[in-house]
N, C-alpha and C positions, 0 to 999 in steps of 0.2 A: 618747437613751433614758431613761437609769434613773441614777438612784443603783444605786450596790452593793446586793446582801443579802449582808449581812456576819455573819448570826445564826450560821452555822455556816462551819468551812473548806471550802474545792473542793477536791473528789477528783480532783487534776490526772492523776493516773493512768487514772481511767475516763473523765476524757475525751477524754485524749490516745490509750486504746483505742478509741473511738467512733470518733475522728478517724482512727485506721489502718484501724479496717474499712470507713469509710464511704469512703477513699480510693482502693480497687481500683476501687469503681463509679464515680469521679469522672474516678479517670482512663482509663476506657472509656470514658467519655463523650467526644462531642467537645469538651465545654468544658475543655480541657488544664489541668491540672496542675501544678507541678513544684516538687517537694520540693527544699527547701531547708538543704544542711546546714551547723549552728553548730558551733563548739569546744565540747569537752567537756572544760570547767571541773572545777578541783579547788579548792573552795573551804575545806574541811575547817579549813584551816589557821586560819581566819578566823573560827571561831566563828559566828555568827548574825550573817546578811549582808542589808541592806535597801537599797533605791536612794530617793532623795528628787526632788521636781521640783514644778513646773506641771502637773501634767496629772490629768487626773479618769478615764482608763482606757489599759490599758498590753497592749502585742502583741508575744510574741515572734518575728522573725521568721521564718518557718517554710516557708512557700508563696510564690513567683512569684506575683506580685498583689496582693498585702498594702500597703497604705499606707499613711501621715502623712494622707491628703489628708482634708479636710472635707466630711462632704455638702452640695452646691452648694445656697446659697443665694438664685441667680439666674432662679432655674426651669428652669434645664439639669436633664437627667437622662442616666442613662447604661444600656445593657445590663449584668448582673449576673451573674457565678457565684458561687455558695457555696461557698467551700475547705473543705478538711475539719476544720479547727479552726474553723469558724462563720462566718468571717470572709466579707464580700461585697467581690467583684474587681469591676473594670469592664472589661466587654469590648469596648466601644463607645459613644462618651460621644455626646450631642445636645444641638444650643445649644440644647432647648428641652426641653418636657414631653413625655414616653413615654405615650401612653395608650392603646394600645390591642395586646394580642399572641395570635397562634394560629400554631400550625404547620398548615403547607401539605404534607398528607401525599396520594396521591394511593389512590385506591381499591385496587390494587396494593401496596401498602403503602410506596412508594419518598416518600422525605422531600424533598422541593424545597427546603426553607428553614423561617425560621420570617420570618411577615409582621410589620412595627415598625411603625404606627401612630402618630402622634403632631400636635403644634404645632414640630416643628425644620426648621430649614433647609438640617441637615448631621448624620450619623448616622456615625460613624468616621470622619473629616475627608472624606466622602464628599457633598455637593452631593446632596439629597434635597431635594422638597417634600412633607412628611406623610406618604409611605409608602416604605418601603423592606424588602427583603429582605435576613437577617443569614441568612448559610453556618455555620452552628453544626460543620462540619466545619473549616475553616480560616478562620474568624471574618470573612470576607471581606463589604461589603456594595454591596448592587448596587441602584442607584437605579431605581425605578418611574415614571419620568416620565410626567404625564399630566392630572397631578392640581395645581390652584391652592387651597390652604389647608390645612385641618387634617381629618387624620380621627383620631374617637374613637370605631369599634366596627369591629370585624373579628370574622369568622364563616368557620371554615374549614369545609367540606362535601367531608367526604373522599369521600361518596359520590357525587357528581357532579362533583370535582377544580374545584371553586370555591371562589374566596372572596369572600366580601361583604364590602365595605367602605363603612362610614355616617362622616358628620361632618359638617363645614359647609366643603365645596369647590365648587368649579367645575371639569366636566370642561374641558382644553383641547386634543381631537384632534376628529378624523372621528368615528373608533370608540367619542370616551369623551365625551359630549358632556352626561352628564348630570349633576346637582346634588344634592350632599348623598349620594347611594346610586351604585353603579356595582358592575358584579363584575369579577372578574379569572379568566378560563379560563385553565386549563392548554394551550397550546399557540396558539389565539387572542390571548391577552392580554385587555388593555381591551374590557370589553365591555356595553354601555347597557343595563339592564333595561328591559323593555317599557313601562313608567312614566315611564323618564326622569329618575328620582328624584325628591326633594318639594322645597317650598316653603321650609322651614325646617330647620334641621339635625336632623344623627339622633345618638343619644346612645347606642344601644345596641341588639344583634343577635340574636336565637338561634334556634334550631331550636325548632319543635314540636311535640309529640309524633304528629302526622301527617303531617311530612317537610315541613311548609310553614317559610317565613323569615318572623319577627314582626322588625318594625322597630320602635323604640321613639324618640321623640324631641318636638321641639317643633312639629311641622308641622301644618300643617292642609289639603293638599293636595296633590296630585300636581303633577311639573311642567308633562306634557302636558297637566292640566286648567288652570294657568295659567300664561302664559308674558307679563304686561302688559311692553311697552318703552315708554320714551319716547324718540320718534324725532328725532333730529338735534340734542339737547339743549343742546348746546355747541360755541360758537365756537373753533375752536385757534386760538391765539395765532401769525400769523404775524410779528406785529413784532420779539418777541423773536429770532426766524430769522436766521441769518448769509444773506443773498440776495445769491447772486451771477448772471450771466448770460453766455452766449457769442455772440458777432455783432450785440452791441448796437450801435445807432446813434449817430453821433457828432454829432446832431441835437438842439441844447441846447432842455434844456426834456422831453426825449423819451426821454434816457440812462439815468434811473436804474432799475432793474430793484426795488429795494426801492418805486418810488412807486405803483404800484399793490397795495400791502398795506395794509389795512385803509380801503378805500373804496369809497365806495358808489355813485355818479357815473360820468361821464367824465372827470372836469375831470384828470385826470392819467394820462399814459398811457405804456407803454413798447413804444418799437419797433426792430425788429432794423433790422439793414444792408438795405438794396433789395437785392430779390433773392437773400438769401441766407436760408435757413434757420440756426434758431439754437436755442437753448434758456433755458428759465431753471431753476434750483436754489434750492430753500432747504433748509438743516442745520439743524433743530430740537436744543432742549435737553433734548427730553422724548420719547418716544417713545408714538404715539396710534394708534388705529384708525379711521379716518375711515370714515363714512359716506357724506358726500355732496361735492361738489364744485363747488361754485358760480364760473365763468367772467364777465367781462362783457367783451367783445372791442374793442378800437379800433375808431375808426375816422377816424383824422387824414387825410382825403386821402386818402379811399377806401382807406387800408390797413388790414387787418387779418388774423385768423388765421382760415386755413380750416379743416386738418386738424390735428393734436394728437396726442401719444402721453405719457401718464401712466405714470412708471415709479419705484416703490418703491426704498429702501434702508434696512436693510441685504441684503435679498434679492435686490435687481437684479432685480422682476420688471417686466413689463408687466401693468398692473394690468384688469382685463375690466369694463368701465362700461355699466352701461343708461342711455337718456334719453328724450322725449320729444321729435321730430321738431319743431320747430314749425311747418315749412310744411304737413307732414298731419297733427299733431296724435296720432300713432303714436307707439306704443314700439318702440324698437330697441335694439342694443347695439352695442357696441365695444369692440374693444381696443389694435389699433397704428396704430387709422389713423381716429381719431374725429374728427366734422366738428362745427364751431362755427357756429353764425349769426351772418351778420353785419349782422340787424335787430334780435333782439332783446335787450332791455335785459340780460339775464344769461339764461344758460343751465344747468340744473343738472345733474351728472351724480349717480349711485347707483354708489357699488362693490357689485359680486356678492359677492364675498368680503372680509368683515372680518380683512384682516392690519395687525399691527404694522409701526409703521415711525419711524426716524426722519429720514429725507431721502428729500427727492421734487425729481424733474426733470420739468419740459414740454417737451418735445422739439418745436418746427414744424416739422412737416413742409411743408407747402403754406401761402398766402395770398391774401389779396384785392388786389388792386390791386399798387400798388410790393413792399410785402413787409407783414411780418408782424409784430404788437406784440398785447399787451392793457392792456386799462383797469383789472381787477381782478381778483383773484379769493381767494375765500375755503376755508374747510376745515369738517366738522362733523363730529359725532362723536355716538355715543348714549351712551358713559359719561359718567358727571355726575362729575367732580373739581373740587377746589379745592385747590389750589397753597401749599406752605409758601412759597416764592419769587415772588413779586405779579407777576415780570413773564414767568410761565407761564398764570398764570388767563388768562381770557377779556377780549382787547382794549378797549378803554375806546371803540375806533370803529367798535365792532360792529352789528348791524342789531339785536340783541339789549336789551332800556333793564335789565333785571336780571342784571349780571355776576357770575359767580366772582368771588372777591376774596379776599386775608389779609392781615391784620397781624400781625405781634410786637414783641416788647418783650425788650428784653436785651442780651446781648452775642452775636450771632447771626451768622455770616459762613455763605457761600455756598460747598458743596461740589459739586464732579462725581466722584461716583465710577469705580471702573473699571468695574462691571459697571450700576450702578442705572440704572434707565432714564430720570429726568431730574435734574436738579442739587435739591439739598435745602439744609435749613438744619442747622448744625451750631453745638455752643456747649458749651464746657469750663466746667465751676462748679464753685466749691468750697463745702464741707458749708449753709456762711451763703449763699451766693447759692441755692444749690439751694432754702433752705427760706425766701427774703427775700418768696416771693410778686410778685417784678419780673421774671420769664421768663416768658414763653408765647408762643406761636402761636395766632392762633384765626382757624381756616378760616369760609369764606360760601360756600355753593353756591350753584349756581345750578339749583332746583327749580321748574319749570314747574307739577308735576301734583302734586297732593296723592296720599298713598297710604301702604300699608306696603310700607316700607325694611329695608335692612339696609347698617349704614355701618360701610364698612371702613376702618382705618388702614395707611397701606403705613411699612412701616421698613423702611431700607438695611442691606444684611449689615456689618458691623463689617469684616471682613479689608480690603472692597475700601478703607477709609479708616483701616487698622491701630489702630482702636477701641476692641477687644474688650476689652481687661485694663481698661479706663474706663469702658464701658458701663454706663447705670444702667437706672433705672426710671423712669413717667411715670405720669399719669395723665391720664385723657380724661374731660372732660363736657360734654354739648350742651344747645343749646337745639332742641329740633324741633316745638314746637306753641305755638302763640299762648297755650295755657292751660296749657298741661303742669309747666311749671317746669323746672328742669335736670334732668339725667339722668347722675349716672358712673355709669362702668365700669369692673370692679376693675382693680388698677395691674396695668402687664405688665411684662417686662424687654425694653428690645433689645439684649439678649444675640445674638441671632440672627445667624450668620456668612453667611449670603444673605438675600438680598432677602425680604419677608414681608407679610403683613398680617395684621391681627388685626380681629375682630367687636367692635365697641364700643358698638351698639345696635341692636334690631331695634324696630322698633316704629312707629305714623303720625307722618307727616312731613307739617306743611303746606305749601304752596308760599309761593313770594315773592309778596308784594303791599306796597302804599304803606305799609303800620303794624309789617312782621313779615319780618325772611329768618332761617332756619335756621342757629344757629351752632354749633364744634365748636371745643372748647379745648383744647390741648394744655400739660400743666406738668409739671416735673419732682416726683417723688413726694417727698415728705416723711420726713426719718428716714434719708436716705444719709450714710453716713460716711465714704467714701475722701476721700483728700485731694482729686482730682480726679473730676468727673462727669460724662463726653460725653451727653449728648443731643442728636439727631435729629430734624427734624421734613422731612418729605417732600410727602404728599398724604394725602386722607381722598377716598373717592369713594360715592356714594351709589345702592345697584341697588335698584331697583323689585319689589318681591315681589308686588304687589296695588295694582291701581288701584281695586279697591272700596272704596267707603264705609264707615262703621262698621255700618251696618246688613249690609250683606252684597252689596249689590249695587254692578254699576259706574256711572263718572261717565258711562257714556251709556244708564245705566236696567237695563241685563239683569242675570241672576240667573248669578251665579256660584260657586253652594256645590253645585251636583250632585256633584261629589264631595267632599264636605267631609268634613275626617279631624279629629281630637281626639289626636293624639300616636300612634295606635296603627295599625299597617298590616300585611297578611297578605298576602305574595304566595307564588303558587303554581310549581316551578321550571319547571314544564312550561307552566305559559301562555306563548306568545308574540307574543300582540297585546294592543296598549293598553288596558288597564281602564277597563270602562265601571262607571256608577254602580250596575247588576245586580248585579254580582262584587262592589262593597263591600257591599254589603246583604247578600248570602249569607253572609259572615264573618262567624261568632261575635267573632274577633278583632278586626277591624277594625271593628264595631258597638259593641266595646266603651268606645270613645272617646264614643261618644254619652252612654254615661250619665254623664260627667262634665260639669263644668262648663268652658264656653267657655275655652282655653287652658292647658290640661293641660299637663304639663312630664313628660314619663315619661323618667326617665332611666336605670332598670334593670328587665331581664325574666331569668328566668330557669325552666326547665321542668327538672320534675320526675314522671316517671307521666304521668299525662293531666289536669296540670294546669300552668299556667303563671303565674307571680307576677310582678304588673306593681307598679313602685315610683316614685316621684318626688314632683314637687307637682302635688298634684291633691285633688277631692273628688266625692263624689258627688252628684247635682242634689237628688237627695232625700235628703242628708246620711245616707246609712246606714254609710257609712265615709272615711275621710281619706286619703290618699298611699300607700297600698298593699293591694290586692285580688288576687283570683284569679280565673281565669280556668279552666272545665272544659268537661267535655261537658254539661253543664247551663247553660251561661253565666257572667256574673259572677255571683262567691259574695264577699261581703265574707269578710276575715281573723277570728280573736278580737277581743272586743273594737271591732269598729268599725274596727279601724286604730291609727295614731300620731297623736300630736297635732301634730306638724311636718314638713316635708318630709322625705325618703328620698333618700341621693343614692348609698347603695352596696349592693349584693345579694351576697351569697357563701353558696352554696349546699355543705354538705359531709354527706354522706349525709344521715340525718332533720333535720338543722337547719338552719335558713335563717338567717343570718347577716346581721342587720341595721343599717348605720351610717347616720349624718342629724343631724338639730339636732332631733329629739326627746327630749322628757324623759318621755315617759308614753306607756299606751295612750290611744284617743279617746274609750270609754266609760267606762271605770271603771278605775280605779288599778292598776298593777303595780309593786312592787315593783324597785327598781334599774334601771331604763329612764334610764341617764344618755348620752344623745348614740350608744348602740350598745347592742343587744340580740340577741338568737335565738328564733328561731319554730319551734316542734315540728311539723313538717308532719304527723305522724301523731296527736299529742296535742292538738294545735289550743291550745298555748300557751307563753304569751310568759314568757322569762326575762332575766334582768338579767345579763350579766359582772360578779361583783362589784359594785359599787357604780355602776360606768360612770367614763366621764370626764368632765372640766368644759366641752367646749366641743364646735364643731361637728366631726365625722367626714365626714373628703370618699373617704377610699378603706379596704375590707378588701380583704385579699389575703393568699392562701394561702400557706403558710411551711413548712417543713420544717426543726428544729432538731437538732443533736447533744447531748442534755443531759446532765448525769450519770447517768440512768437510762436512754441510749438515746435512739434516734431521736423524738422527738415532731411529732405534727401541732401547727398552731398558726396565728391570725389576728391578722395583722399588722393593725394600726390605727393609719393616719392620719389626720391634721387638725389643726384650729387648738384643739387645746387644751393646755393645760401642765399637770393634775395628772390621776394615777387615784383617782378619790374612796375618804376612807375607808371601809369596808361593815362595819365594827364599831365598838365601843366601843373596843374593843384593836390597833384599826389606825391609822394616819393617811394622809391625803395624802400622795402621792406624786407628785415632779416625773418628766416625763418630755417636755417642750418636743414634744409633738407626736408623739410614734411609742410605742405600747406594743405587745405580743405578749401574746396570751389563748391560756394552751394547754389544752384541752375534756378531755384526759384528768386533770389534774390539776383540773380549776374551778377555774384561779387564776392570775390575771398573773403572767408571767415575772420582772417586776420585783421580785414579793413570795414568790418563792421564793427560799429561804434557802439552798439549795445551789448556786445557778446562779449566775455570774458576767458571761456573757457584756454587753459591752458594745453597746449598738444606738442611732444616732443618724441624722436625716433621717426619709426617705419611702420607703414601696413603692408604684408606681403599678399591679403588674400581676405574673403568673407564668404559664407555661403549664409541662407538663409536655413535654418532647420525650423522644420516641419509646424513648431508651437510656434512659432512665430517670434522667435528670437534671432539673434546672431551671432553667427560664431566668428570672431577675425584671429588672423594670423602674423604676427610681426613682434615688434619690439619699442612699445610704449611707454612714455612716463608722462603722465599727465595728473594736473591740479586743474581744478576748478576753477580759480582763479589767476591769470596773468598779474603779476602786482610785483614791478621789482621793488624791492629793499623794506616797504612798508605798507599797512594798511589800517584802514577804520575798522573798530571791531563796536557791533551792537549787538545788544542783547533782547531787543523786541521781539517779539513774533517768534522767538526763538532766533541761536546765534546766527550770525554773518558777519561775513568780510566784504571791504568795500576798498577797491585799488586807489592809490592818491591818481591824480593826472601827471605823473612822472615818467620821463623814457629816461633808464639810465645808459649810459654806453662806456665805453672802455675807460678804465681808472688814465689819470695824464700825470700819474708818480706815483711811487711805490712809497708804500709807508716808513715814516723815520723807521729806523730799530729800536725795539723795546722787546722789554722781558715780556714773556709768553703770562700775561694776569686776567686781563677785562676779556682780553678779544687776542687772538695771535697776532703774532708778528708781519704777515701778509696780508692781514682782512682787509677785503673789501666788501662792503655797503653803506648800510644805515646802523648806528650804536643807538642813536638816540632822539627823542624829540620833544617839542613843547608847541603849546598851543596860543596864541596871543588873541584875546576878543578884548582889547579896550579901542574906543572912540570907535565904536561902527564898525572894526574890522574883526574878520575871519580870518585867522592865518594860522596854516599849521607849518611847524618850521621841522625841517628833518637834518640830523649832524650823522655824521659818519667819516668814513671815506669811501668818495666815490667822486664819479663824474657825469653829470647830468644835461638832458639837450635845457635850456631855458629861452627864454621870448629872446634872448638875444643872441642864443649862442652858449657853448660848453661853461655850465656852472661845476664848480669845484669844492667837494663836502659839505654845504649849507645849501640849502636850497628851501624857499621861504614859498609856500601855495596859497595864492589867494582863494579860498574856499566861495566866497559870493563870486569870481571875476564868472562869467559867463564862456570867455575863450581858455579857460584854464590856467591864466597865469602863472606860470614860474618861474621867478627869478633869485639869482645867486646874491651875493655879499662883496662881489666884483673881485680883484685878482693881488689887495694885500696880504692876504693868507697865501705861505707856499703852498699848490698843488700836494704834496707831501704829504700833508699834515690832516689828522684825524680828530675828531671831536667826538668826545666821551661824553661830556655836559653839558645841559642848558639850563637857564634861569630866566625867566621874564621876573623885572623888577618894573612896575608902570610900565614906561613906553621902552626900556633897555632890556635887551636880550645878553646876557654873559654867555660867551662862549668860551668852552674851557676843553683842554685834550693836551694830544701830542701836536700842537701846532707852534707856527713859528711864521715869522713875515714881518713886514714892516707898515704901519699906519702913519701915512706923514712923516715925520720924524721920531716915530716911537717906535721902538722896534719891540715885535710883540713873542712873550715866551708864556705861553703856555694859558695865558686865559685873553679875551679881546671884548671890547663890550660894542654893542652897534646899536645903534636908536630908529626903533620902525617906526617914529614919526616922520624921520625924515629918511628912514632906508638908506643910510651912509653910515660907517663907523663914526662913533665918539673921537674928536681929534685930539685937543688939550687935555681933554681930561678920561684918555685912556688907560689905563691900569697899569704899572712900570712893570716890565717883565719879570716872571717868572726863572730864574734858576738854580740848577743843580749841577754836581760834579760827574753826577751819571746821566746828565740830559733832563729834561723837564717832561712831567706828564699828572695832570689834572686829571683827576676820576671822580669826583662829585663836586660841584657848587648848589648850594642852599641856604637859604635866609633863617633867620631867625623867625620862630613866630613871634607875630604880632610885633614886629620889628624891620622896616624895610632898612633901616640902615646899615647892620651888618651881614655881610654876605660872607661866609663861612667857604674857604675851598682848600678841599683838598686831594694829596698824591703822593708826587714821588718829585721832592725839589727840597731844598736847603735854603735858600731864601729867594725874598721879595726888591729885585734892586739890592740896596746895601745893607737890606735889614733882616740880620737871622729871621727865619721864620720856617723853619724846615716843619714836613708833611702835612700840617694845618694851620692856615694863614688865614687872617679875619681884616677884608676889604670894607674900611666905611666909606657907606655909597655916598652919605651926605658928605665927607672932607676930602673924599674922592685920592683918600691914601689906604695903606696896607698898616694892620696893625699886627705883632705876633700875639698868639696865642698863648705859647711858653716855649720855652727852648727846653722842655723835659720831654722831649717824645722825637726819634728820629725812624728812620724808617721808608715804609711807603703805605698811605691809608686810600682804600677803595671804595669805604661804604660810609654813607651817614644817614642817621634817622634821630630825628628831635622827638624823643620820648614826652615833651613838655617844654615850657620856655625858657630852662635852663639847661634841661639834659640834653645831650647830645651823645646818641650812641654812633663809635665808632667802631668799625674793622677792616682788616688789611692784617699787612705784616710789620708790626711795630716794634721798638723798642721804647718803652717810658720807664723814665724815673732809673735808664741801666737793667728795667729786666723786661724779657721778650713777651709778647703778649699778641694774640692774635685776633684780641675784643677787646675793647674799656668804654669808660661814661668820662666823656669833657663838660664840668659845669663851668658854664658861659657867663654865671654869675660873679665866683670868682676865682673862674680861669685858671682852673685846675684839672688835674687829670685824676680819677681815681680808678681801682679795681672796680673791675662787674660783679654786680652782687648775684652771683650762682660761681659753682665749680668750673670752669672753664681748662680743665686741665685736659679734657679729653679731646678736645680740638684738636683736629688731627694737622692744619695747615691753615695760613691765610686766608681768612673771610674774604669773599667779593661781592655776595648780598646779601641783604637784612629783610626779612619781611615781617610783621605784626601780624597774629590772628588778634588781638583786643587793643586797646587804646592804652596799653602800657608795655615797658616792657622786660615786665613779668611773666609775658607770653610771647614769645620770640621764634623764628625759625632763623637760620642760617645757611650758609652756603660757601664753599670755596676750593682751594685743591690742596690734596694730601702734600706737607714738605718733604716725605720720601717715595717719591714717584712722582707727582704730579697728577696724581688722580683728584676726579670731583668728590666731592659729600655734600650730604645735608643734613640737616640736625634741626630737634626741636629740644626747648627747655622744658624739663620738665621736673616738678620736685627738689627744683635749685641745680640739676644737672643738666648735660645736654647728651640727649641720646640722638642715634643717627638713625634715621630712616634708609631700611633695605628694601629691596626689590629692582634698584636698577643694574643693567649691564655693564659688562667690560668695557671700556671706551669711551663710558658716556663723560660728555665738556655740557654742567651746566653753567650758563651765563649767568643766569638770573631768578629769582623767587619772587611769587608776592601771592597771598593770602585773599582771595575775591568771595563776597557774599553770593548766596543762592539766595533765588524765589522760592523756594520749597527747601524745609527742612529735612532732614535723615537722623539716623540714631546718629548722635553723638558719642567722643571718644576721648581716648586719652592725647588724642594730636588737634582735635580742632572741633567749633562748635557741630552742631546739626545744619547750622544755616551756612558753613563755610566750605571751602577748597582750599588747596594749595596748587597754585600753578608753576611748574617749572620748566625753563625754557634753555633752550642750549641743543644741544646735538645730541641726543638722549638715544641709548641702547634698552627699547625692553624686551625682557626675556620673552618669546613667546609672539612676538608679533617682530620687531625689527629697528629699524632708525624713525625717529621722530623727533620735531620740531620742539615740542612743546607735549605737557601732560599735566594729568592732574590726579593731586591722591588726595583721599577722600579721608583720612587715616586708616586705613585698610587697605587698600591695595592701589596701582595705578594704572590710566587710561590714556592713552592716547589722545590726542588732540585737535593739533595742528600738525599740516605736513605740508612739507616744502620741497623746493626743488631750484638748483642755482640755473644762471645761463648756461653753463656748460654742463649742464643734463648730470649735476651731484648732488646729492641731497644737502640742502640747505641747512641754516640754523639760524633761531630768534633768539636776538640778543638779549632783548626787553619789551617792557607793555610801560607806555608813558600816559600820563591822564591830564584831564584839564583840571581835576581837584586828587588832594589826597586823600586817601582810604579813611574813612569814619566808621569805624564800626558800633552797632547797633547795642552790643550790650558787649560788657568787659570781660564775664565770666562764662561758666559752666551753668548750665538751665536747670534747674530740678526737676526730678522725674515727676509725670504726670500726678501718681499719686500723693504726693508729699505738695503739689498744689491744691489738689482737691480738697484737701486737711487745712492746710492752712487757711482757706479759703473760708472753708464750713466754723472755724474758728474765730476768725474774723468779725463774720456774719452773726454767731453768737453771742458775740461780746458786744456786739454794736446792739441788738438786741434787748441784751440785759439793761446797758446802759440805758436807753431809753424807758425801759420801763421804772428807772431808780429815779431817775428824774423827773418823770409824770408822777409818782407817788411821791417826790419831797415839794415840788411846785402846789400838789395837790393841799400835801401839807400846810405849808407855806400860807396860802389862801385863806385856808379857812382861820390861821389865825389870825389876820388882817381883819377878816369879816366879820369874826365870832361865831360862837356855837350856839344855837337854840335848840331845846330838842323836840319833838313833833309830840303835841297835844293826845293823849292815849284817851279821855274822856268828853260826851256828848258834851254838844254846844249847849250852852244855859238859852235857857229861851228867850233871855233878856235881849240874845241877840237880833241882828235885822233880816225881819222874813225874807228882803229883796234877796240876803246872801243863801236864806235856806230855799228859797224859789228859784233859786239861779239858772239849777241842771236837776232836773228829776235823775231820780236812777233809772226807770223805763223808758226814758226816751234817750238812751246812751245808744242803744242799739236797735233800735225802733225802725231803720231802714234796711237795714239788712236781710238780701233776699227780696228787694220790691222788685229790681230790676233783673232778676235773673232768668225770667223766662223770654224775657228779650235778648237779651246779649247772652246767656250761656253759663255766665259766671257769676259768681259772687259781686257785690262793691260796697266797699264803702261811701 
C-alpha cells in the first residue's frame, strides 16, 4: 500500500495503548483473537540494536492470525478480521472474489450469520457456489446450495427477515428458479420473487426511503416477461459414448448395439434375441439435460420394439415422456411403459423434466414379431454448448448441417476430473510457451437463431486434478457478429477449487450461415512468470436472453418491449403477483431508467433520507447529467455540475459525505480541482471535493475501514483499484507509490500514507466490510499487512516491551544487478540491507546501512551504503558517492575510530586506486580515504569479503575474511590481515584456502572461523586461528557431523565451549542450526522444509525460565532468515528457548512477498552475565547455609582465642573467697549497703504503671 511516512518517530506506546484498549472489544466479539506472549529481551548491554534484511514492512508476532502471507494476486479473497495492532487476519479463504457482505439479523435481534456472496466455488474449504453463510461465533461456513453463478449484491432486510440476493446466476431448484435476483427468507429458505428475476445481472441492491427494494444493474427486462428458448438446439453426441447391450442377438449384421448410433435411415439395425427382453445402454463422457428423444424402430422380418422404458443415471430414475400418437395424432404421456410405433419412420418423445444425466438405458419390455430391436436413436437438448474435446461436440452424422465444433493447438491432453461433468483439455506451460501465441482452443457453437445471448465459459475445479498450485490466468476473445469484430473479456483466473463458469460476453450473436459462424477463443494470459502454468479448457455455453431484433421486435414480428427497463427496478415486498407494465409505469424509480440512454449500467445505489443516489455508466437522454444522479420525491434530479466525466464504479455513504470512485477525473459541466478517480460529494451543500489530488488510475471499490492510529481509532475510506500512486497535491509534496490500495482519513483530510506519525503497512485490496452487531467489523478482500512500513532495516528496543522503529530511508529500484556469486550468505539476486554499524564518535550519531539497494538520499539516489544522521531534524540520509559500482553488494562493515571499513562483493575506483572487496571511508571528512585506500583483493573466482573484524584490544590488526586469493601481489587466501597503522596487508598464513563466511573472537588471541575451507590440506567447516602464533588448529570438539559450510556462529557464554552454528548442507543446500554439547554438535530440530537461515544470535532475557541442555534460563536463540515453522508458516525471525520454536518477526517485501531478515547488528558486542549453567535453587540454599555456619564457627573460635591471649598478657588473679579483714578501710565497707541496692524499685509504679529501676 505504501512507502512509510518517516518524517517523525512512531509513538509505539500510543500505538500499543490503543491496541490494548481495542483488544477487549475484539475479544468480546465473535471474531476471537488470541494474544501471543513473547520473551522479554534485555538489550541494554548491546547499546543501539537494529535488524537488516530484504523487507519493506515488519511486524512483531503479537496475535494469532498474523502471517507473512502476501495478498493474493490470483483473484482469490478472504473474510478478514482486524487484530488490535491493526493487522488483517484471514478467517475463511475463498478461491475467487468476495463481492458482497451483509448481516442476516432477524426482527427479534437474532443474528443468523453473515451472508457472503461472490464468484467463488469454495469458502473456508467448504464447497459453495457463489453464496454462503458465515457464522462469526465459531467460524463455520454453511453452503447455501441452489444457485449457479456469481452473487454481486446482498441486502439483509431485518424488518422482513429476508435477504435479497442479486448477481449473475440462475436458480437451480423448484423453489428458486429465478435468474439474477432471488430472496432468502428465514424459515422457508429460497423464495422466488414474483417477477422471477431479470434478464441480465444485478449489480446493486438497496432499500428505498419508502421501504421498497431497489435493484440496479444492466438488465432490460424481467424474466417472466422475456424467456425465449431455442428448442432442441443441439444433438448430443452418442458416437463418443460407450455403448453396451444385454440379450443381443447372435444374428450377423444385427448384433452391434453401437450400429444404431448416428444413423438416419434403417440400413443398420440392432436386434435382441428372439423372444427375450433386453436393454441398450450408453455411458457418456459428459453430462447433459436432454429435452427430446428420437427413436427409429427395427423392421427386420417383422421384428421391432413395442414398449420401452427410459432410465437415467446416476439418479436411476425412470423418465416421464410425452409424445404424439401416430395412429390418433393426439398427445399422450408415458413413463415406465412407453409405446413405439412399428410403422412411423421415427417417433419423437419429449422429456417432461429436464434432468442432468451421464448415462441412459433403454429397456425393451415388449416387441413386435419374434423379437425387439432398434434402427436408430438420437438425443437433443436445448442447451447450446461447444466442448474443447472435439469428440464431445455434435456428431458429424447428425441431421443438422452446421454442427458445434472445436479445434486446438498446443500441447493439450485430455483429462477426466472426478467432479467435472465432462472431459476437458489441460496443458502445462512454461512462461515462454504461455506467451508464444501458439497455444489456444477455439470453440465453434451451433447457433441456429440470432438474438441476445450470454456466453459462459466453464472451468473445471483444480482440486480434482491436483493442479491448484499451478493454475493460471486466461484470456477469452470472441467473434459474435458478422460485422462487430473481435470482443475481449477481462482476463480471469482458473484457480477455482470446484467447477464454475464465468460470463465472457453479453450481447448480440448472429446465427450460423454459409459465410459466418461465431467463435470463442481461449488462450493463456501474457505475463505469467510461474515456472509451470496449468491452463484448462472445458466448454462454452450460449444462453439466449432475447430473440428480439435490434429494433425491439421479436423474430415473429411481435412487440417485446412492454416491460422494458433500463438498469433500475423498484420492488414492493408486499406484492405477490407478477408485475404488469402498469406497475412499472407507476414507479418513479423504475421509470427513472427511461431518462437514460439505452444500455445503462447501474453499478451502485445508496439511499439517504428521502433521496436515492444512482451511479454507474450512463448518460441522460437530454444530456443534463452523466454517470450519477438522484431520485427524490419529485423524480430525477441531476447532482451538482451535471455529474462526472466518466463512469462511477463504487459509492460509499459516510454521514453527509458520499464518496465516489470510478474512472472520472473531473465533473461534467464545469471543472473541479482534485477529482482524480475518487471524490466526495456533500449531500447537504451539494458540493464536490477531491481527496487530496486523488490517485492516478481507476478506482474499483470504496470500503469503510477502522484503524487504530497514534491519535486513537479513526474512520477511513479504503480505496482499491488499478492505480499505482497517490497524486502530488501541492508543490511541497510528491507522488507516492501505493500499488492499488490507499486509505483516506476524513478526520485528518489526508491520505494515511502521507501522515508522518503513522507507519502501518497495508497491501492488497478490500472489497467489502460490514458491522457485526457485537461491535466488530468483518472485512472481505486480500490484504498483506504489517504494523510498520520499514524498508530494509529497523531499530530494535526492549524497554516497555519489544518494539521496532523504521529508519528514515526510502528504498527505490536498484540501479544495478549484483555480480554473479555463489549462493552462500545471501542469494545472487538479493536486494536489500545485509548489515550495518553505528558510529557514535565526536558527538555524532550515525546509523550506516550496507547491502545491495538504491535509496533516496538528500542529493539524489544513493547505492548500497546509506549514512543516516540520527540527530538531524530533517532526516538526513547521504551516500558515499559513485566511486563504488552500483552492482556491488556490501556484506560486512567495521568502525575503527573515524574510519569505516566496507567489505563485500564490491568493485570500483577511488582516485587511482582500484577497489577489490574492501574500501575505507573517513567519517570525519565524509569521503573515501584517498592514497591510504587498501590495495584491492584479487581472486581467480572473484572476490567476496564476508567478514571484517578487529582483534580485541587492538586497533591495528583488522582481519578480513571471505573468498579471495591475494591482496595485491601478496598471497593471502581466504583470511588476510590489514595493518591499520602501516596501511598495508599481511598474510595470515598460506595453509588455508576456500571460503570463510564468519569470524568470532573468543579472546584476544583465539579467532573462531566458519566457512568452507581447506586447512593444511584437510577440508573443514570450523577451525581456530591463533592470532599470536599465526597458526591454524583444529576446533576443540567433534565436528565430524557438521553437514556443510558454516555461515554463522553464535555463543551463549563468553567462551567457545558453548556455541551455536548454522550453515548450508553440502548435500542439497538445506540449512541447519546446531549446538555444541559435551564436545559434539547436536542439530536443533523443528524447522520445516525450505527453511533458509541467514544468521543466528543468542540474546539475554530480562526474566529467566527453566534452563535446559541448550541455553541458560535467561537466554534465547534468535534465528533469522526465511523460516518455515510447522503449524504456522513463514517467519523472518524466530526464537528457540531450548525446547520449542516461536515466530518473532514477520516481514513482507515491496513486491508483496514474504521477506527475510539477514542480520542483527548492534553498537556493542554481546557480553554474557554468566558463563555456565546455574545451580538449582536447592543447591544454592545448602551452599549458603554451609557458608553461614562456617563463618559463625570461625567467629566463635577467633573470639575464644582473642580472650585467651588477652588474659595471658594481663595476668590472672583469682577472686577472694573469704570476708574482708577488719583492718580494711570502713569507707570501702560503707560505700554501698546491700539494702540500698533495690530500695527504689516500685516507688513510681503507681504513677507510671510500670516498675522503674
